[in-house]
C-alpha positions in Angstrom: 0.0 0.0 0.0 1.2 3.5 -0.8 0.4 6.8 0.9 0.3 10.3 -0.4 0.7 12.2 2.9 0.7 11.9 6.6 -0.4 15.0 8.5 0.6 14.7 12.2 -1.3 17.8 13.3 -4.4 18.1 11.2 -7.2 20.5 12.2 -9.4 20.3 9.1 -12.8 18.7 9.0 -13.8 18.9 12.7 -12.9 20.0 16.2 -9.5 19.2 17.7 -6.2 18.0 16.4 -5.8 14.6 14.7 -3.4 12.6 12.6 -4.5 12.0 9.0 -3.2 9.3 6.7 -3.9 9.8 3.0 -3.6 6.5 1.1 -3.3 6.1 -2.6 -5.7 4.4 -5.0 -9.3 5.1 -5.8 -11.6 3.5 -8.4 -14.5 6.0 -7.9 -12.9 8.8 -10.1 -15.4 11.3 -8.9 -16.1 14.3 -11.2 -14.5 17.4 -9.6 -12.0 15.4 -7.4 -9.5 17.8 -6.0 -6.6 15.2 -6.0 -7.0 13.0 -9.1 -3.3 12.1 -9.0 -4.1 10.0 -5.9 -6.4 7.7 -8.0 -3.2 5.8 -9.1 -2.5 3.0 -6.6 1.3 3.5 -7.2 1.2 7.3 -6.2 3.2 8.3 -3.2 5.5 6.3 -1.0 5.3 2.7 0.2 3.8 2.4 3.7 6.0 0.4 6.0 3.9 -1.9 8.2 5.4 -3.2 11.4 
């Protein structure tokens, strides 16, 4: 699995501070998507799983 970004201090979309992980790959291809580059399952960096 690849990820596009990890935000350690994310304050978007709700109250409080959170960690957000944005993974790559999407088959929906929604019209007006603000990050179509992330549709590719090979976008970003490999996620190291421990």
